Backbone as a ProteinNet text record, in pm:
[ID]
protein_1_A
[PRIMARY]
MDFWYKLLEILPFEWAKAGQMVFMKNALLAVILLTPIFALLGTMVVNNSMSFFSDALGHGAFTGVAIGGLLGFIRPLSSAVIFSVVFAFLIALIKHKSKMAGDTVIGVFSSTAVALGIFLATLGGKNFAKLNTYLVGDILSITPKEISLLAVVLIFVVMFWYLVFNRLLIVSVNTSLAGSRGIHTFWYEVIFSCVLAVIVTVSMSWIGLLVLNSFLVLPAASARNIARNQRQYHLLTVAFSVLAGIAGLILSYYIETATGSTIVIILAIIFFITYGLRKKFA
[TERTIARY]
7634.3	7773.4	7923.6	7851.8	7946.8	7937	7867.7	7838.2	7983.7	7948.1	8013	8181.9	8176.1	8395.5	8429.4	8342.5	8353.1	8389.1	8305.7	8342.2	8479	8474.3	8587.7	8752.3	8752.8	8856.9	8898.9	8833	8911	9015.6	8989.1	9086.1	9202.9	9305.5	9440.4	9489.7	9448.1	9454.5	9508	9584	9638.7	9490	9415.8	9336.6	9162.7	9196.5	9090.8	9075.1	9202.8	9232.4	9071.7	9087.9	8987.5	9062.1	8895.6	8981.3	9046.8	9063.8	9189.5	9094.3	9106.2	9078.8	8923.6	8812.3	8690.4	8649.2	8721.3	8660.6	8684	8794.5	8806.5	8693.6	8678.1	8564	8408.5	8389.5	8294.9	8270.5	8377.7	8413.5	8358.3	8438	8419.7	8266.9	8208.7	8086.9	7956.6	8010.5	7947.2	7963.5	8058.2	8120	8035.5	7981.7	7938	7788	7721.2	7664.7	7544.2	7668.1	7665.7	7712	7783.8	7818.5	7668.2	7656	7480	7389.1	7384.2	7280.1	7355.6	7432.7	7529.4	7507.5	7532.7	7516.7	7377.1	7275.6	7139.6	7105.9	7132	7056.6	7147.6	7309.4	7360.3	7321.7	7278.9	7232.3	7151	7046.3	6958.3	6998.2	7130.8	7172.3	7208.9	7273	7371.7	7256.1	7152.6	7059.5	6985.7	6963.3	6883.3	6989.5	7124.6	7233.2	7203.4	7213.9	7158.6	7332.4	7424	7549.9	7568.1	7534.3	7550.5	7427.1	7327	7199.5	7272	7308.6	7364.9	7475.3	7567.7	7707.7	7602.7	7487.5	7460.9	7348.1	7320.8	7224.2	7343.1	7473	7609.2	7616.4	7607.1	7605.5	7485.3	7387	7255.4	7312.8	7343.5	7343.6	7457.5	7558.7	7642.6	7619.6	7520.4	7423.1	7382.8	7255.1	7199.4	7277.4	7386.9	7489.9	7495.5	7559.6	7602.4	7440.1	7350.3	7243.9	7223.5	7204.1	7242.5	7305.6	7445	7538.9	7513	7447	7438.3	7287.1	7236.2	7104.1	7151.4	7294	7305.2	7309.3	7282.5	7289.6	7408.6	7443	7547.2	7583	7471.2	7540.5	7403.2	7459.6	7315	7274.7	7219.1	7191.3	7016.7	6944.8	6842.2	6796.8	6872.5	6832	6935.1	7011.6	7087.2	6962.7	6910.3	6843.8	6703.8	6665.1	6557.1	6549.3	6688.1	6743.5	6753.5	6794	6804	6735.7	6623.9	6485	6430.2	6454.9	6385.1	6379.4	6553.6	6610.8	6637	6628.9	6575.2	6424.7	6378	6172	6197.3	6267	6279	6354.6	6456.8	6502.7	6428.8	6387.3	6248.5	6146.9	6047.9	5983.5	6017.1	6148.4	6178	6208.4	6273.1	6308.5	6185.8	6078.5	5922.9	5851.4	5834.2	5776.9	5836.5	6002.6	6070.7	6077	6108.2	6177.8	6399.4	6397.1	6543.3	6608.6	6678.6	6818.3	6799.3	6760.5	6801	6953.2	7037.4	7199.6	7188.2	7115.5	7158.5	7063.7	6960	6848	6946.5	6993.1	7107.4	7191.4	7287.3	7407.6	7375.9	7251.5	7209	7146.2	7106	7129.6	7245.8	7294.8	7442.2	7511.3	7545.3	7661.2	7588.7	7460.1	7432	7406.3	7411.9	7398.9	7561.5	7610.3	7814.3	7800.9	7769.9	7831.4	7694.7	7600.1	7543.1	7637.5	7637.4	7670.4	7824.1	7914.4	8015.5	7994.9	7941.4	7877.7	7843.4	7717.6	7715.3	7772.8	7861.6	7973.1	8082.2	8126.7	8201.8	8166.2	8041.1	7976.5	7997.3	8045	8088.5	8249.5	8323.1	8445.2	8445.2	8360.3	8351.2	8467.5	8552	8599	8576.1	8601.2	8593.7	8608.4	8704.3	8774.6	8703.9	8622.4	8531.6	8403.8	8398.1	8350.4	8391.7	8553.2	8624.6	8577.1	8543.2	8510.2	8345.5	8257.2	8208.7	8214.6	8395.7	8425.7	8479.6	8573.5	8705.9	8623.5	8531.5	8439.3	8562.7	8527	8541.2	8482.6	8518.8	8413.2	8468.5	8586.9	8622.7	8589.6	8494	8420.1	8314.1	8283.4	8106.1	8089.4	7990.2	7953.5	7831	7823.5	7726.9	7572.8	7554.4	7405.4	7390.5	7503	7466.9	7459.7	7608.5	7527.5	7399.9	7389	7239.2	7107.2	7145.6	7054.7	7116	7249.7	7290.3	7169.9	7168.3	7105.2	6948.9	6909.9	6756.1	6725.7	6863.9	6827.4	6843.8	6929.3	6947.7	6803.5	6776.8	6659.4	6519.5	6524.2	6467.6	6472.4	6597.5	6621.8	6618.3	6632.6	6578.2	6435.6	6363.8	6202.1	6176.2	6206.3	6220.6	6218.8	6347.1	6409.3	6269.7	6257.8	6151.7	6048.2	5982.7	5876.7	5842.3	5947	5907.7	6039.8	6125.4	6240.6	6160.2	6100.6	5993.1	5984.7	5882.2	5834.1	5923.7	6061.4	6122.9	6244	6229.4	6304.9	6236.4	6119.2	6043.7	6061.5	6035.3	6062.3	6196.6	6287	6388.1	6432.4	6407.3	6380.4	6291.1	6184.7	6126.8	5997.4	5971.7	5897.9	5768.6	5773.4	5602.2	5578	5665.4	5578.2	5540.2	5631.1	5576.5	5416.7	5414.9	5334.7	5210.1	5223.8	5101.9	5023.9	5123.8	5081.8	5010.4	5015.4	4951.8	5003.9	5173.2	5266.6	5315.8	5291.7	5329.8	5470.1	5521.2	5649.6	5722.1	5660	5720.1	5740.7	5652.4	5655	5735.8	5752.3	5845.4	5966.2	5996.5	6132.7	6144.7	6032.3	6065.5	6093.3	6022.4	6029.2	6198.9	6227.9	6339.5	6491.1	6457.6	6549.6	6551.4	6444.1	6439.7	6492	6468.7	6570.8	6714.7	6736.5	6892.5	6925.4	6822.5	6896.8	6951.9	6836.9	6844.5	6944.5	6989.3	7128.2	7238.7	7243.4	7369.8	7378.6	7263.5	7313.2	7307.3	7265.2	7282.7	7460.2	7502.1	7614.7	7754.2	7776.3	7840.7	7949.2	7905.4	7998.6	8109.2	8077.4	8171.2	8209.4	8168.5	8235.8	8327.3	8240.7	8327.3	8196.9	8205.1	8113.1	8175.8	8309.6	8448.1	8448.5	8387.5	8383.4	8255.9	8162.1	8044.5	7986	7975.4	7915	7983	8138.5	8207.4	8119.8	8112.3	8019.3	7891.5	7832.7	7726.1	7732.8	7825.4	7864.4	7910.4	8026.8	8170	8115.8	8046.6	8014.8	7930	7843.5	7735.7	7783.3	7881.9	7893.7	8047.8	8105.5	8185.2	8058.6	7952.4	7888.8	7813.9	7791.9	7744.8	7812.1	7957.8	8075.4	8043.8	8018.5	8021.4	7884.7	7792.4	7645.7	7634	7505.5	7397.5	7293.2	7286.3	7073.7	7066.4	6978.6	6913	6991.1	6957.7	6981.5	7174.8	7247	7382.8	7460	7362.9	7389.2	7350.9	7313.5	7279.9	7342.7	7375.9	7438.5	7595.5	7652.2	7778.2	7793.9	7692	7733.9	7717.1	7642.8	7654.8	7815.7	7817.5	7990.8	8085.7	8078.8	8216	8171.4	8071	8107.7	8093.6	8095.5	8089.5	8279.7	8302.7	8476.8	8561	8513	8626.1	8593.1	8478.7	8474.2	8567.2	8551	8611.1	8773.7	8785	8962.1	9025.5	8894.7	8970.8	8996.5	8904.5	8928.9	9042.5	9094.5	9164.4	9277	9315.4	9402.7	9444.5	9379.3	9359.4	9387	9366.5	9432.1	9601	9638.1	9814.3	9875.5	9830	9865.7	9840.8	9798.3	9739.9	9688.7	9586.6	9527	9378.3	9311.1	9150.8	9076.6	8987.4	8897.3	8864.2	8794	8689.4	8745.2	8891.2	8956.9	9015.2	9033.8	9124.5	8957.1	8926.3	8779.1	8763.1	8809.7	8703	8800.6	8978.1	9072.6	9066	9022.9	8977	8879.7	8750.5	8618.8	8672.8	8776.5	8839	8896	9016.8	9052.2	8976	8904.4	8792.4	8723.7	8664	8603.6	8683.4	8785.4	8882.5	8954.6	8906.5	8926.6	8813.4	8705.9	8591.3	8586.1	8594.2	8581.2	8679.6	8798	8895.2	8840.4	8742.8	8712.5	8579.9	8485.1	8341.8	8350.9	8425.7	8409.6	8366	8437.6	8456.8	8330.8	8246.3	8118.7	7996.7	8032.9	7920.8	7852.6
-1296.7	-1247	-1332.1	-1438.5	-1564.9	-1529.8	-1499.1	-1453	-1379.4	-1262.9	-1130.4	-1165.4	-1233.3	-1238.3	-1330.5	-1465	-1549.6	-1433.9	-1335.3	-1279.5	-1158.7	-1159.7	-1058.8	-1114.2	-1281.3	-1331.9	-1299.1	-1247.5	-1192.8	-1084	-1030.7	-924.2	-916.2	-852.3	-875.8	-828.7	-848.8	-804.6	-915.5	-878.3	-971.8	-1009.6	-836.9	-882.3	-924.6	-957.2	-1003.4	-1173.3	-1206.3	-1401.2	-1433	-1575.9	-1622.7	-1652.3	-1570.3	-1600.6	-1465	-1397.5	-1280.8	-1164.2	-1088.7	-940.3	-892.2	-978.1	-959.5	-832.8	-768.7	-590.3	-533.7	-555.2	-490.2	-537.1	-638	-667.7	-609.8	-569.8	-538.2	-407.2	-369.4	-182.8	-195.5	-252	-207.5	-221.2	-373.8	-342.6	-216.8	-208.6	-77.1	62.7	74.2	179.9	219	92.8	67.5	96.8	92.7	77.1	251.9	285.8	418.5	548.3	535.4	638.6	699.2	584.3	601.5	679.7	609.2	715.8	897.2	892	1048.6	1105.5	1047.9	1112	1190.8	1070	1091.1	1239.3	1225.8	1363	1437.2	1427.5	1540.4	1636.8	1570.3	1655.1	1761.6	1727.4	1850	1913.3	1877.4	1977.6	2088.5	2020.4	2141.1	2208	2193.8	2259.4	2347.6	2342.1	2401.5	2501.5	2492.3	2554.2	2535.7	2427.3	2360.5	2272.2	2332	2250	2339.2	2426.5	2482.4	2400.4	2385.7	2300.7	2149.9	2096.8	1933.5	1933.5	2029.9	2023.1	2038.7	2136.9	2196.8	2073.2	1976.8	1825.6	1785.1	1748.4	1660.5	1724.8	1837.7	1907.9	1853.3	1818.7	1770.8	1643.2	1543.3	1416.5	1389.1	1463	1458.1	1510.2	1574.4	1629	1536.8	1443.8	1351.6	1215.3	1227.8	1089.4	1114.8	1276.3	1307	1279.2	1340.6	1318.4	1144.1	1067.4	884.1	888.2	929.1	893.7	881.4	998.6	1034.2	950.7	935.6	816	728.8	653.6	514.4	419.5	492.4	393.5	335.3	227.5	202.6	249.2	231.1	261.7	364.4	480.8	598.6	610.7	533.7	543.9	642.7	564	620.9	700.8	757	875.1	1001.2	941.5	1093.9	1076.1	975.5	979.3	1055.2	1018.5	1108.9	1263.1	1304.6	1448.3	1489.4	1446.6	1515.3	1508.1	1478	1467.7	1587.6	1588.4	1719.6	1820.6	1858.6	1949.8	1992.6	1885.1	1935.5	1986.4	1927.1	1991.8	2141.5	2148.3	2304.4	2412.6	2338.8	2454.1	2475.2	2404.9	2430.2	2498.8	2492.2	2557.6	2695.2	2725.6	2887.1	2943.4	2861.2	2984.9	2989.2	2886.9	2905	3014.4	3046.7	3147.2	3262	3229.2	3398.5	3458.5	3565.4	3671.3	3649	3588.8	3612.7	3535.8	3550.8	3446.6	3330.8	3252.7	3070.7	2989.8	3126.9	3103.1	3105.4	3264.2	3250.4	3188.9	3100.4	3050.5	2913.8	2842.5	2747.3	2761.4	2885.8	2914.7	2885.1	2957.9	2961	2801.7	2712.7	2581.2	2549.6	2548.7	2499.2	2479.6	2607.8	2659.9	2612	2623.7	2588.5	2427.4	2368.3	2228.6	2162.6	2216.3	2186.6	2210.4	2318.2	2341.6	2255	2245.8	2158.5	1962.7	1980.3	1821.1	1833.3	1911.8	1911.5	1929.4	2025.3	2035.3	1882.4	1821.7	1739.3	1601.3	1586.3	1488.3	1497.6	1613.5	1635.5	1676.1	1642.1	1692.3	1591.2	1657.8	1620.4	1587.4	1598.3	1567.8	1439.3	1425.1	1260.2	1291.2	1184.6	1216.7	1243.9	1309.9	1359.3	1229.4	1187.5	1080.2	1007.7	947.2	836.9	856.7	991.7	1053	1005.4	1035.7	1053.9	1002.8	861.7	814.8	849.2	919.4	968.5	1108.7	1163.8	1276.3	1248.8	1121	1124.2	967.9	911.3	790.1	656.1	507.9	408.5	325.8	297	265.2	97	61.7	-89.6	-158.8	-90.1	-154.9	-177.2	-116	-178.3	-363.9	-395	-522.9	-576.8	-747.3	-762.7	-674.1	-693.4	-626.6	-512	-416.4	-259.3	-262.5	-342.5	-367.3	-356.9	-480.8	-475.6	-378.9	-286.3	-172	-91.4	-70.3	27.1	19.6	-137	-202	-132.7	-148.8	-136.3	17.3	97.9	212.9	281.9	201.7	258	214	111.1	96.7	241.4	245.8	360.1	483.9	518.5	686.3	656.1	552.5	513.9	545.4	481.5	488.7	629.8	656.5	784.7	900.6	867.3	983.7	948.4	808.2	809.5	892.5	886.8	929.2	1114.6	1118.7	1289.9	1379.5	1307	1396.5	1527.7	1494.7	1610.2	1711.5	1667.5	1788.2	1888.4	1774.1	1845.1	1953.3	1897.7	1980.6	2105.2	2133.8	2253.2	2365.6	2252.7	2369.2	2421	2362.1	2396.1	2494.8	2490.2	2592.4	2699.9	2693.5	2807.7	2768.7	2816.8	2811.7	2890.6	3003	3009.6	2930.3	2923.4	2838.3	2690.7	2661.3	2496.6	2519.5	2650	2644.5	2684.9	2746.5	2780.6	2662.8	2525.8	2370.2	2302.2	2381.3	2289.9	2210.7	2240.3	2181	2224	2147	2244.1	2272.1	2308.4	2347.3	2322.5	2356.1	2360.8	2207.6	2135	1995.6	1912.8	1948.3	1838.8	1882.4	2069.8	2061.2	2007.2	1986.1	1914.8	1723.2	1701.1	1569.7	1563.9	1623.5	1643.1	1622.1	1731.5	1708.1	1650.9	1563.4	1493.1	1377.1	1302.8	1161	1260.2	1333.6	1399.2	1373.1	1440.1	1409	1251.6	1176.5	1025.8	985	1006.3	937.8	1015.2	1102.3	1173.9	1091.9	1131.8	1046.3	875.6	794.7	645	677.2	752.5	703.9	782.3	879	965.7	869.5	718	648.1	557.4	569.7	527.5	604	743.9	820	920.9	1005.1	1087.5	1211.6	1276.5	1432.1	1550.9	1492.9	1583	1622.8	1511.9	1524.1	1463.1	1392.8	1371.2	1461.3	1603	1745	1679.7	1660.4	1680.2	1563.2	1451.1	1342.7	1402.4	1473.2	1558.1	1650.8	1713.9	1841.6	1818.2	1729.4	1700.7	1682	1551.2	1514.2	1540	1587.2	1688	1813.8	1888.5	1977	1970.8	1853.3	1830.2	1770	1694.2	1681	1799.4	1910.8	2032.9	2109.8	2085.9	2136.3	2162.8	1981.3	1948	1850	1873.7	1783.9	1920.7	1810.7	1971.9	1945.2	1830.1	1796.8	1718.4	1723	1625.1	1497.2	1396.8	1311.5	1281.5	1353.1	1340.8	1369.2	1541.2	1529.7	1447.6	1393.8	1240.1	1136.6	1097.7	981.2	1023.7	1112.5	1213.4	1166.2	1211.7	1267.6	1119.7	1036.9	861.2	825.9	767.5	787.4	850.8	933.1	1038.4	1010	974	942.7	775.1	691.8	547.1	525.5	595.3	622.3	630	731.1	769.4	746.8	626.7	580.2	475.1	381.1	265.2	310.7	400.7	409	506	568.5	605.8	517.6	401.6	328	234.2	168.3	75.4	183.7	306	398.1	423.3	445.4	456.7	329.7	201.4	89.4	83.4	101.4	85.3	189.6	346	442.3	452.5	390.2	367.5	527.3	569.3	726.4	653.8	767	777.2	743.7	710.7	663	759.3	765.3	952.8	1013.4	1074.6	1200.8	1167.5	1023.7	959.2	1009.2	970.4	955.8	1130.4	1202.9	1331.3	1399.6	1373.6	1414.9	1403.1	1237.3	1203.6	1295.9	1297	1376.7	1565.5	1588.4	1748.6	1727.5	1631.9	1635.1	1647.8	1571.9	1576	1649.3	1691.5	1883.6	1949.6	1986.7	2071.1	2060.9	1873.6	1850.1	1866.8	1840.8	1896.5	2057.2	2143.4	2278	2367.4	2277	2328.2	2276.8	2161.6	2119.4	2185.7	2283.2	2275.4	2375.4	2450	2516.4	2424.3	2324	2250	2181.9	2178.4	2070.9	2199.5	2334.4	2458.5	2431.9
2499.4	2488	2429.1	2433.2	2393.7	2221.5	2199.7	2030.4	1989.4	2056.5	2086.9	2090	2191.1	2208.2	2110.6	2065.3	1964.8	1817.4	1809.4	1646.1	1683.3	1820.6	1801.3	1758.3	1804.3	1766.4	1658.8	1572.7	1409	1413.1	1539.9	1506.1	1540.2	1476.8	1542.4	1628.4	1769.5	1865.2	1967.7	2085.1	2195	2242	2303	2394.2	2301.6	2159.3	2112.5	2106.5	2189	2155.1	2226.9	2230.7	2315.6	2435.1	2559.8	2691.1	2738.6	2655.2	2697.9	2754.1	2818.6	2878.2	2785.2	2904	2875.3	2867.8	2980.3	2997.6	2871.3	2818.2	2654.5	2606.8	2572.2	2490.3	2530.3	2663.9	2669	2667.1	2681.7	2670.8	2548.1	2418.6	2303.2	2205	2292.9	2259.1	2311.4	2448.1	2488.8	2419.5	2392.8	2282.2	2174.7	2098.9	1990.7	1987.8	2112.4	2191.9	2208.3	2300.3	2333.9	2278.4	2166.6	2049.2	1996.3	1946.6	1849.7	1921.9	2084.2	2149.5	2124.6	2175	2208.7	2092	1938	1840.6	1809.3	1810.2	1761.5	1871	1997	2078.6	2036.4	2048.9	1996.1	1858.7	1770.3	1669.6	1691.9	1789.8	1859.6	1966.2	2022.4	2081.5	2030.3	1927.3	1832.1	1773.1	1698.1	1638.1	1752.6	1847.4	1971.5	2013.2	2025.2	2076.2	2213.7	2274.6	2403.4	2475.3	2409.9	2497.7	2625.7	2653.2	2777.8	2872.3	2810.6	2886.7	2930.8	2827	2820.3	2959.4	2963.8	3046.1	3189.2	3174.6	3300.7	3397.5	3293.5	3340.8	3420.6	3377.9	3417.2	3556.3	3570.2	3709.5	3804.2	3728.2	3803.7	3850.3	3725.6	3813.8	3889.5	3901.4	3984.2	4131.7	4151.5	4265.8	4294.6	4217.9	4235.3	4307.6	4233.6	4305.5	4459.5	4485.9	4592	4746.5	4663.9	4733.3	4782.5	4694.9	4709.4	4789.3	4775.2	4888.8	5036.4	4996.9	5172.4	5168.5	5118.1	5162.2	5201.6	5169.8	5211.2	5111.7	4962.2	4893.8	4791.1	4770	4694.7	4585.5	4509.2	4361.7	4298.6	4344.5	4376	4226.5	4163.3	4050.3	4010.7	4081.4	4107.2	4117.8	4269.5	4282.6	4168	4130.4	4029.4	3903.6	3869	3737.5	3776	3907.5	3981.8	3954	4062.5	4028.3	3911.9	3811.9	3706.6	3605.8	3644.8	3547.6	3607	3732.7	3819.9	3768.9	3801.7	3693.2	3561.3	3513.1	3382.8	3333.2	3445.8	3448.5	3469.3	3577.6	3642.1	3533.9	3452.2	3403.2	3303.3	3220.6	3127.1	3202.5	3261.9	3312.1	3321.6	3414.8	3401.9	3326.6	3232.8	3098.8	3002.5	3061.3	3006.1	3057.7	3155.4	3255.8	3253.1	3268.4	3310.7	3195	3160.4	3092.5	3064.1	3157.4	3179.3	3039.5	3015	2885	2919.7	2847.4	2889.7	2913.2	2885.4	2941.1	3095.4	3123.7	3289.7	3362.3	3316.7	3340.7	3414.4	3311	3319.1	3376.3	3360.3	3421.5	3621.7	3655.9	3791.6	3838.1	3735.8	3777.3	3794.5	3704.4	3694.4	3825.4	3831	3914.2	4069	4095.9	4259.3	4229.5	4128	4113.9	4169.9	4043.8	4128.7	4290.5	4330.8	4428.7	4552.5	4516.6	4633.4	4653.8	4454.2	4539.6	4578.2	4534.1	4607	4778.8	4802.2	4982.7	5009	4954.3	5035.1	5014	4922.7	4910.2	5014.1	5049.6	5147.1	5325.6	5287.2	5462.3	5575.5	5642.5	5769.1	5787	5695.3	5637.8	5516.3	5482.8	5395.4	5296.6	5216.4	5151.4	5022.3	4908.6	4770.4	4677.8	4689.8	4657.4	4541.6	4639.8	4599.4	4483.3	4432.6	4319.3	4229	4276.4	4090	3998	4009.4	3910.2	3860.6	3905.8	3764	3715.4	3762.3	3698.7	3608.8	3563	3479.1	3403.9	3472	3423.4	3380	3375.3	3341.4	3278.3	3143	3055	3060	3121.6	3110.6	3231.6	3333.3	3381.9	3390.2	3325.2	3247.3	3272.2	3318.6	3344.2	3212.4	3192.8	3052.9	3107.9	3249.1	3281.6	3220.8	3208	3246.8	3046.2	2996.9	2840.6	2792.1	2868.8	2771.1	2799.4	2989.1	2957.1	2842.1	2814.7	2708.9	2553	2535.2	2458.4	2432	2533.9	2560	2522.6	2558.2	2562.9	2449.3	2353.7	2233.1	2166.5	2167	2093.9	2137.4	2297.7	2288.7	2228.6	2199.4	2185.9	2018.4	1959.2	1814.3	1822.5	1887.5	1853.9	1874.5	1964.2	2036.9	1934.2	1842.9	1727.7	1619.4	1597.8	1453.5	1459.7	1613.2	1679.5	1661.6	1721.7	1777.9	1690.1	1596.1	1526.7	1449.6	1344.6	1321.8	1396.1	1489.7	1588.4	1623.2	1680	1754.2	1669.8	1524.1	1434.6	1393	1411.6	1363.3	1489.2	1613.3	1740.1	1778.4	1659.3	1711.8	1593.7	1515	1370.3	1409.1	1430.7	1526.8	1581	1664.8	1792.1	1757.8	1694.5	1666.9	1597.5	1485.6	1374.7	1394.3	1528.1	1578.7	1621.3	1704.7	1773	1726.6	1544.5	1480.4	1396.1	1411.4	1383.4	1468.2	1620.5	1720.7	1790.2	1771.4	1849.6	1998.8	2101.7	2196.9	2251.6	2193.4	2225.8	2374	2468.2	2611.2	2645.9	2622.6	2651.1	2554.2	2439.5	2371.8	2430.3	2455.6	2469.1	2625.5	2708.3	2836	2811.4	2726.9	2702.9	2638.3	2582.7	2517.2	2633.8	2724.5	2814.3	2915.8	2932.8	3060.5	2963	2877.3	2800.9	2765	2763.7	2784.2	2962.9	3018.6	3136.1	3185.6	3134.8	3176.2	3146.6	2982	2916.7	2951.8	3021	3066.9	3188.1	3290.7	3394	3411.1	3353.1	3318.6	3248.7	3188.8	3091.8	3189.3	3261.2	3303.5	3450.7	3468.6	3547.8	3450.3	3322.3	3204.5	3135.1	3107.6	2999.3	3085.9	3170.5	3310.4	3267	3385.1	3360.1	3304.5	3335.7	3274.3	3129.9	3051.4	2933.1	2861	2894.4	2855.8	2770.3	2805.7	2705.7	2553.3	2500.9	2445.9	2365.9	2403.8	2297.4	2248.6	2306.6	2287	2173.8	2147.8	2074.9	1992.4	1990	1888.9	1784	1777.9	1654	1571	1627.1	1569.1	1486.3	1569.3	1529.8	1410.8	1391.4	1298.3	1184.8	1222	1101.2	1009.2	1108.5	1038.3	985.4	977.3	901.8	778	695.2	600.8	502	665.5	607.8	490.6	434.2	340.1	343.5	404.1	477.6	576	645.1	748.5	770.5	641.5	621.8	651.3	555.2	589.3	749.4	761.9	898.9	1009	1008.8	1124.3	1119.6	966.7	912	975.3	930.3	938.1	1115.6	1185.6	1356.2	1409.3	1358.5	1365.6	1382.6	1264.4	1241.2	1266.4	1252.1	1367.8	1475.4	1567.9	1704.4	1733.4	1628.9	1633.2	1608	1493.4	1467.2	1637.4	1626.6	1726	1848.2	1885.2	1970.1	2010.4	1885.6	1857.6	1886.2	1779.4	1794	1877.5	1960.7	2128.9	2216.5	2194.7	2323.6	2289.2	2185.1	2145.4	2172	2145.7	2145	2285.9	2380.8	2511.9	2607.1	2522.9	2574.1	2552.5	2448	2421.5	2469.5	2489.8	2536.7	2660.2	2701.7	2876	2905.4	2894.1	2871.6	2887.9	2978.6	2999.3	2875.2	2866.7	2729.9	2676.5	2773	2787.8	2735.1	2782.4	2735.1	2585.9	2554.5	2426.9	2299	2329.4	2281	2226.4	2347.9	2278.6	2219.8	2239.8	2127.7	2005.2	1997.2	1831.5	1758.4	1879	1799.7	1745.8	1895.9	1827.5	1749.3	1664.1	1566.2	1419.8	1432.6	1375	1327.4	1434	1440.4	1294.7	1352.1	1307.3	1120.4	1092.1	979.5	912.8	964.9	917.9	904.9	992.8	957.9	850.6	829.5	707.8	595	543.2	495.7	430.2	504.2	514	374.3	370.1	231.3	97.1	87.5	-52.2	-44.9	111.3	53.1	126.3	74	84.8	-36.2
[MASK]
++++++++++++++++++++++++++++++++++++++++++++++++++++++++++++++++++++++++++++++++++++++++++++++++++++++++++++++++++++++++++++++++++++++++++++++++++++++++++++++++++++++++++++++++++++++++++++++++++++++++++++++++++++++++++++++++++++++++++++++++++++++++++++++++++++++++++++++++++++++++++

């Protein structure tokens, strides 16, 4: 971390000076590590029309936090991760086994999860305000230990993408074709869903569940407007995500707004710009 702090001293900001506002320096490094993770996963979320699903995972994570709080955990991350993974698996299983439309299954689980989370969080007259940090998020509170965790997660996601991307892409394009090539479509969907669930859960206290889904969808949707192939699609998605993340963090510091929402507003602006340019790149 000392090397990172020293590197930032070249920036023309008062918080970048030596010994100043370490929390901003930590937050900037966290954004640089976190945004590529969401960008890579977001490409497949958009390809598979899973934006509603990723939003449902946030509701599942919230319920996991409420369960952890009920069990007396100070930081109920472990219970939230376990519940989110189980939640993701059950959605994928019922979608696969039943004849119901996917959005119907997701809607049932999503609405049930958020209601259960609020119910458990307020059981016995408890104050719901203690869970507000998970709804709004606070990237400025991230610690060096958590940044190390993010670095490990980024490495894992890159390796995961390298190993399974081609199969996931075939599954997203045509499940019948994927099945004919010996790809177990259900298990690949489950694996991706569980990885997504873990990332959403781990990140929710920094980004906020209310805007977390936008981190997944907006960069990829923006890139899809102008990308001509999969390589461009991924590179643009990562670029938009990192650019908006850094700009949103710095802007939120100076205008005193929530970092997560500021980043999402910038991502939305990028989306509308690329939407207007899409015909020029067709």
